[in-house]
N, C-alpha and C positions, 0 to 999 in steps of 0.2 A: 432603686430608691431616688438618685436624683430625678429620673423621670415622672415615678409617683409623685412626689414633691412639688415639683413643676407643673403637672396636671392637679394637683388640687388645691394648688395655691391662685390658679387661674380665676380672673374675675371673682374673688373670695369676698370682697369687698357689698357684692351686690346683693347677698344673705343680710346685709345690715348686722341687725342684733339677732337675728335667727328666732327661736325660739326665746320671745321676751319672758318667758314666767322662768327658765333657767338664767338668762342674762341678769335680771334682775336681781337673784340671790347672789351671781359673782358677783355685781356691782355691790351689793351689801355688804360682801365677804371681803371685797376688795377696801371697806371704811373701817370694818370692825371686826374683829380679832374672835369675838362673840359667835357674831354671824358667820365665820368663817366655819369655824368647828359644828356649828349644828345644822350650816346648810339654811340659815334665816330666809327669807325672802326680801326682807327688809332691815336695814341697820338697827333698828329700834326692837327687833326682835320679838315680834309679834309672834310669828306662825312661819313653820318650814317647810319647805318642798316635799312631795311626798315621796320621797326617796331619800336614802343615806346619803351624804355628801361628797364622795371623793373624788368622784368625777367634777364637781365645780371646783376643788381645791386648784389643781392646774389654771386652768380660768382665773379664778379667783388672785393667783399670786401672779399672774401677768398683769392683770390690771392695776393691780398695785404696783409695779414696777413701769409699767410703760403707760398708764392712763386708760379709759376705758373709750373703747373702741370698736368697730368689726374685727380688723384683728386683730387685737390683742385678746377677745375673745376665743376667735375662731381658729388663729394660726395652731394653739395646743394642740386642738384635735386633726388639724392636719397633720403634725407632727406623730400623734398617734397614728395615722393611718400609717405614713412612711416605717415607723416602727414593727406595725403589723404585718407589713410584707416584707420587712429583712427578718421578721421572727420565723417567719411561713417559710421564707429564700432558705434561711438556715438552716430549719431542721428536716425539712425536704436534701438538701445538698448532703446533708452529714449521712445519709444512708442510703443514699442512690448516686447523684450526678450533679454538679452545675447547671447542665441542661434541664434536669429537672425541676430544681430549685425558681430556675428562670423564668419557666413554664409556671410551676405557681404562682411564682408572686404576680406577673401578668395577667395570671386569671383573676388573682385578689384586685390587684390594682384596676382592671376594667371590669369589676363588676359594679352596675350600674349602683345600686345599694349602699354599694362602700363608699363608691363616691359621693354617695349623699349624705351620708352619716360621719364620716371624715371629714366633710366640711360644715359639720352642725354639731350643735352646742348640746343635744342630749347625752345622758349615760352610756350609750349603746357604744359609743367611739371605744374607751376605755376599757367597757366590758370584751370588747370582741380585743382588744391588744391583750388584755390579761388572761382571757381564756387561752390564745394562741401561746402566750409564754405559759401557762400551766400543760399545756400538749409539749409542748418544745423540753420542760424538765422532767416530764415523765417518759419522753422518751430516750430521754439523757438517761435515767433511772434504770431503763430496761436495756441498756447496753452495757452497762458495768454493774448492777447491782448496788449503786452506792445511796449511802441512808440521806445526806446532803441536798442531792436533786430533788428526791422525792419530799422533802420537807421543803423547799423551795417552792415545789409545785403547790402545795399546802397554803402557803403564805400568799402566791397570787392568787388562790380561790378565794382566800379569806378577803383578800384586800376587793378583788371582784364584786364578793357580797357588800362591800361598802359602796360600790357602784350601783350595781341594781338588783339586792337582794337576793332572793332563792333563784333567779336566773343562773346565778353561778355555778349552782349544784346541779343542774340538769347533766350535765358529763362526769359527773363522780361514780355513779353507778359502773359505766362501762369503762371508765378508767382504772379504777379499783377490781374490777374484775381481770382488765387485761395482768395487771402489775400483779395480783395475787396469783395469775396462773401461769405466766411467759417470764416474771423476773431472771436472772442467772443466780440466784442465794437459795439456800433452806428455803422452807414451808415457812418454820417456826420464824425466819430472821424475816421472811415476807411480810406475815403479820405485824411482826413488832415495826416494821416501816410503816405501813399504811395505819398504825395506831397515832405513830409520832408523826403521820401527815396528818391526821387529824386533829389532833392537838393543836397543831401549827395552824389549819385552817380557824378552829374557836379562838386562837390568841390573837392573830391576826386581823381576824374579822370581829372579834367579840370585844376586844377593849373597848372600843368605841362605844356599843351598845350599852356595856356594861355602867361606862360614866354616864349614860343619858337616863338610862331606867335608874340610876341611884343621886344620879341629881335632881332638886328638890324641884316639881312641878312647877312652882311659885316664881323660880328664880331663872328660869329659862324657857325658850318660845314653845310655843303650843308643839304637838306632831305634826306635820300636817298630811290629811287623808285617811286619821284615825279618827275615830267615835267618841275614844277615852284618853285621849292625851296619852298615849302609850304605842312608841315603837314596836315592841313584840306584837301588839296586836295590830298595826300597821303592815309588818312584815309578814305574818300567817295570815292574815286577814287578806286588805283590798289589796295586797302586792304578794301574795303566797296564791293560798288554797281557792281566793276570788278569781284569781286570773284562770284557773282550769274549770272551775265549775261554773263560774259566771255568779256567783254569789257575793259583787263585791259592794258592800255596803257603802253608801256615801258616793258612788261615782257616779261619772255621767251619763250610765246605762240604767242607773238606780238599782240594781240589784237584779237577781234574776235571772238564772241559765238559760232559759229558753229563747230562741230565735229565729232568723227566716229560714224556713224549709227544712226544721227542724233541727239545724243548724245552730249557730249562734248569731246573737241580736250583731257580731260584728263580724260576719261575713260566713258563710258555708264551712263547715267543718266537715274533714273526712281526708281520706287517704290523698286525695288530689288536689289539698287545698294550697300547696305552694305554687300549683300548674296553672291555677284559674286566673280569672281576666284579675282580679284585684292583687295577687302578688307575684304570676307569673313572670312579670318583663322586670320584676326588682333583682330576681337572685336565679331564676332559673333555669339560666340559658344554658349551663353544663351539666346541669344536676343527672340529666338522664345518662350522660358522659360518665360521670364521678359515680352514678352506680355500677353501670358495667365496669367499668376501669377497679373497682372497689373487688367485685366478685371475681373479677379477673386476676386483678392481684392475689388473691387470697388463694386461687387455683395453681398461681403459679408457686405459690411459696409452699404448698399443702405438703411436703415431703420433708419441710427442712423442721430443725429441731426444736422442741417448747420452748428454749429461748433465742429463737433466731428474731433478729433486732429488723430484718424487715418485716416481718409479718406481723411484728409486733406493732411496726409504724402503721401497717394499715388499720392494725386492727384500731391504735389511738383515735387516730384522724376519722376515720369509717364510722367508729363508734361513736364518734362525740359528732357525725354529721346526721345520722342517722337517729339516735336519740335524741336531739334536738329539733330536727324535723320532725319526728311522730307528735314531739308534746307539740310544737307549734300547728299541725296539722288537728290537733283535737280537741285543744283549749278553748273553753265556752265563753273565757271573760273576756276583757278588754283586748284585742290585737289588731296593731298596727301594722302596718306594709314595712315600715323600716326596721322593725324586730329582726326581720331575715336577714339584718349584716352579720346577727351570730351567726350565720352559718357561713358566710363568705370563707373564712379562715379555711377552716375543715375541708368546706367544696375544692378549693384552691390547691389543699394540699395534697388531697387522696387524687384530684387529676394530676400534678406532676408527679406524683409517685405512680400511678399507674402506666400514665405513658412511656414513665423511661421504663418500668419494669418488663413491658411489654414489647418494648423497641430492643430492649437486649435479646430478649426469646423472639426477633419478627421472622428467624428463620424456621420455627415453628408453625403448621399451617393451622392453629387454634390461638397462638398470639396475633398473627398478622389479621387473621379475620375478627377477634374481640377489638383490636385497634379499627380495624374498618366498619364494626357495628357503632362504634364510640364516635365516629365522627361523621357515621351516616345519621347517628340520634339527635346528634346537636344538628347538623345541616336542618334537618327534617325540620325540628322543634324550632329551629331558630326562624325557619320561614312560617310555621302558626303562628311564633308571638309576635313579628313584625306584621303578618295579615291583621292581627287584631289592631293594627293603628295604619289602614290602608295608604291615604294620605302624607304619612312621613316615609319618605324615600322609598317610592313602589318599585324602584329598580331594585333595591339592595335584598331583598328578599328572595329574587331570583338568582342573583350570583352567590349569596348564601346558598343557596338549595344545589345548583349544578358546580360551584366550585367545589361543596362536601363532598357529593354523592362521584364528581371525578377522583378527589384526592381518596377518597373511600376505595375504590376502583383499583387504585394503584396499588394502597395498601397491602390488598388481599392476596397480592402477588411480590410482596415485600421482601421474602424470600428470594426472589429470582431475578428481579432488576437490579441494572447496573447503578452505581453508587449515584451517578448524577440524576437519574430518573428517581431513585429511590428519594433522595433528598429534596426531589421536585416535589413528590406526590408528599412528604410528609408537610413540606413548608407548603404546600397548598392546603391541606391540611389544617394546621395550627390558625392559618389569615382565615378561612374560610371558617373556624369554630368562634373565632374571638372576634370577626368584624361587626356582629352586630351589636354583641353589649358593648360595644367600642364605640357604634354609633350611639347606642342609649347614654354610653357613660359620657360621652360630648355633648349631647344634648343637657346633660344632666350639670354640668360644668359652667356652661353657656349662662346659664339663668342663676337668679338669685331666689332663695325658700325662707319662705318666714312662717310661722306660727307653729301650731303644737303637731301638724298630722302635715308631714311633707311626703313626696313621692318622687322615685327617679324614672329620669326619662322623659320622651317628649309627651306633646300634652295626649291625654287620653290613653297613656300606656296604663296607668290603673282605674281602673272604674270600680271603685268601690263606695257602696250604697251603706245609709245608714237605715237604722230601723221606722218602719212607719209605725202608726198608729198612736194613739196616746200617750202625752207624758207624765211621766209617776213622778216620785221623790227623785230629785234631782237627774231627770231624765230627758228626752227631746220633746220639746212641746210643741210638738206637730209632726212629728217624724221628720226625714230627709237627713241627708249628714252636712254639716258644717261647710258653709265656704262657697257653696257651688262650683267647687273646684274637681269634683268627681262625681261619677251620676252614679246612681244603683247598678248592680249587676246586670250585664245584656243591654246596656243604654251608653252608647257611646258617648264621648263629651272631649269636647276639647277644652283645655285650659284657663276658664274664665272666661267660658264664651257659649259653651254646649247645656243644654236643658238640665235642670237639677233632676233628683230624683226625686220621685213619688211622694208624700208625705200622707201622714195617714190624719185621724183626727186631734182634737184635743187644743186646738188654739193657735193655728198658724203655724208657720214655717221655722224652721232653727235658723238661723243668722246665715244668709245667704242660701239658705239649702233648701227643705220641703216644701210644698202648698198643702193646701187642702186635698182631700180625696180626690181623684180621678184628674187633678189637673197638672199640669208640669209647669215648673217653675222659668221665669224667662231669662232670655239669653243674658249673660252677663255683659256689663255695661263698658267694659273696660279691657276687650282682650291681651293679654301682653301688656298690661300697663304697668306704671309703676305702683308698688304697694303705696297708700296713703296713710301709709305710719310714718309719721317721725322718727320711729327709731329703723328704718330702712332703707337709708339714703342709699340712692343707686340702685337700691333693689326690686327685684319685679315679684309679685305674689303668685302662687298658683293657688290660694286659698278665698279669691274675691268672687263676686259675682252677686247680683242684686237678690233681694227676696224674691222668694216664688207671687206667683198670684194671690195665692193663698194667706197672705199678710207676712206676719213676722218680721224679725228685726232686720234693719238693712244693712247688707256687706257683714262678711266673718272678721273684716278686721275695724269695725263699726263704724261708724258714721260722722258725718260732720257735727253730731253734738257729745263726742267723745266719750262714747256709749261702744265700751270694747264687747267682745263676743266670747263665749265661752272657751274658745279653743283659737283666740287671736286676741292681737291688742286694740287699744285704741286710739283715734287719731287725736293726738294732743295740738292744739292749736296754742298760735303765740300769744293771745291773751290768756286762756288756760294756765300755760307756764307762769306768764310774770305774775297772776294771781298766787299761785300756790307757793312761788319762790318768796315773797314778800313777806319778810321776818320768819321764815323759815327754819331758822337757827335757832327760834324762841321755842321748840317745838320739840316733843320725840318724833312725833308724824308728823308730816306736814299736811296730809290727808288722810283719810280712809275711803275705801271702794269696796263693793262687793265682787267676790271674783278677783285671781291673783293675775288675770291675763290682764285686768283693767287696772288695778292696779301698778302693775309692772311697768305699763306704757306711759305713765305718770312719774314712775322713780326713776326710768330710765332717761325721761326728757327732763325731768330739773335736775336729777341728781338727789334730789331728800328722801328719806324714807317715807315709804304709802305703806300703809296698812291693810292688808288684802283679810278683807273680813269672809269667813267661809272657807279661806284656802283656796285649790284650784277651781272648783265649781261652786263655791259658795255654801257647800254643805256639810262642811265640819263645823263643830259645836264650838268655834271662838272664833271671836270672844263672847261671850255671853251677852246678854240686852245688860244685866246688874253691874260685867265687866266694864261693860263700852259707857255706860252712863260713868263710872266711876274715872274714866280717862278722860272724859270730859270734864267731870268737875275738879280735875285735877288740872284741865289745861294743856293736857299733852297732844290732845289732836286739833288742829285748826280747823281744816276744813271736810265735810263730808262730799264725794263724789257723785251725782244724782245718774239714774239710769246704766248701773252695774248689771250684770248679768250672772246667772249662777241656777243651779238648780233650788239654791236656797230662797230664792224668791220665784219661783216657778210654780207660783198657785199655792204653796205650802207657808197659811199663815204662824204654824206652829217654828219653823227654824228660824234660828235665830238670824239670820241673813233678815228674813222677812220684818221680823219684830223690830231690829236696829232703824231698818229703812222707814219704817212705820213710825216712831219715837222720832226720828230728827225730822221726817216733813211735817211732822205736828208740833214741834216744839220750836225751830232754829230759822233762820231769815234763809231766805231763795237767794242766792245771788247767778248771776248770770255772767260768764264771759266767753266771748264769741259765741258758738253756739253751744256751746256746754253748760250744764246746770251743776252748781255747788249749793251747799248749805253751811253756812260760817259756825260754827260751833260756837264762838265765841259772840256772837249775839241771840240769844235766845227772845224766841216770838211772847211769852208770855211770863 
């Protein structure tokens, strides 16, 4: 735990405010209890984030106590990472051994995507912690059949729902099935306990939902990400079934499940998705070994009784791993590489348990062969993953491969070796298995990460491309993926330096991304440069790059004109900051901007509420033009920030964001501060 804390705290402030979308909501929650409860993007409570607010609460409370800073926002996430390691260690040690627990904890802490997300302010950190706690409680319940453990598991799932909605329910089918079959109590009692656990889920997760749905819509913020101001619609639509079938109304993909190569517009789907060039370097280093060890662990316990706790542990953690990985592999909706942090606790537990179970049986030939197979698979796969970034530590892949194969050879004869040779083979196997993910993890913590889409590892470790083609409603206006930080599949790219993926028609590239058909984007202008975002002091950006030759908006982080990208914030100059801060206390909102990232940058810079028109990507119908006119008439908004981005302005004149922009530009005085453009809503031109 101490080593994990030191590792994750190292260079933490390099990420600045990380994802300004959530940091703005954290800042708002530190100023307004109402904003804290609802998860509002601003203290004026115009609109919420597109998730429930539980993941924001620890950060907002920390900011209330210690003030707004990179550390007060991100240290709670680090503590969640340390807690997750502790929970996995405790769960594995209970049924196996301290060594098994230490292996599981090390595997988790050194998984690159875990090192990324436990130092970042997205909801995934809290989700991973609560899912680990859920599995721990279920394992405890399977040991003695006591109802309280299963109820506590239900409470953990309910709060996980308040972190990231229905993703918390992915592991419920395997957990319920395992408990229903393997619990050491009578069947009727098992069913009753599962019913009580279900009730615990409903109560612990449903209380907030009930309050929000019953609260008069006129006196609470608009539910961001929904089209009808309904959290239930958000839960079952955009954040629910839409993630599975790709039909996310109002999303950055514009709805529609069709994607590249017959898969998803968020990447190829299929059984091998966790291993491809987009995802592999994030999570899959020990995934082949985990699958081998899971099967071997179940074989080792095949003759145990129905209630055997060791086999139940394999089924709980292994079932959670397989189920979650299967959903991730085939979901056609929005999918980002960092989602895979949810797999890390399950994978780590299976590796620790499987290694311990086979080690105890090493004198049996099948067990020693299974151990050797796991190490061989890890070494070979580590070589493949490292070979995808050939310029990164080119010697490491050979050490991993040769060391792993040598260790595997020794483990084949584990039952015949003397103690010294046996432990030398085991130690070499462990080092060879963890060397590659450790290197990627160290690369991850050595640099800052900001924006909405971040990846672990060195430059080019994850090469995810966005969809080409024309931009639709809320879609990519010209293809390519934002930021110029990741190439399309099959195109190697270094961080902020390589070529952008090919875009499609539709009016130019996305911020720092795609280009006109048949052209490649120019190299990024500032490889490994400091992020030009005032919210990320001392931070590096892995999302920046000049727009491609086909045109488009410059820079994922926004150009000098203060114009923010859809997935990254805007650069806020000193003159713009001074302008917004002047007399800001006289208004509910110092300004309004299209899209949450644009608004968040100004809000974090000034400390004053900024209304995000249209929510995350400008497509939410809030506020309407009539509502915005009323706010202006009542003197609640001082400035409108020009040049915002979002799907609501992507050529759809019927969108509320476009309507508001046109009305403001036609009726109010334009003001320039530095290179940023504002409209003074207190100075009409007619």
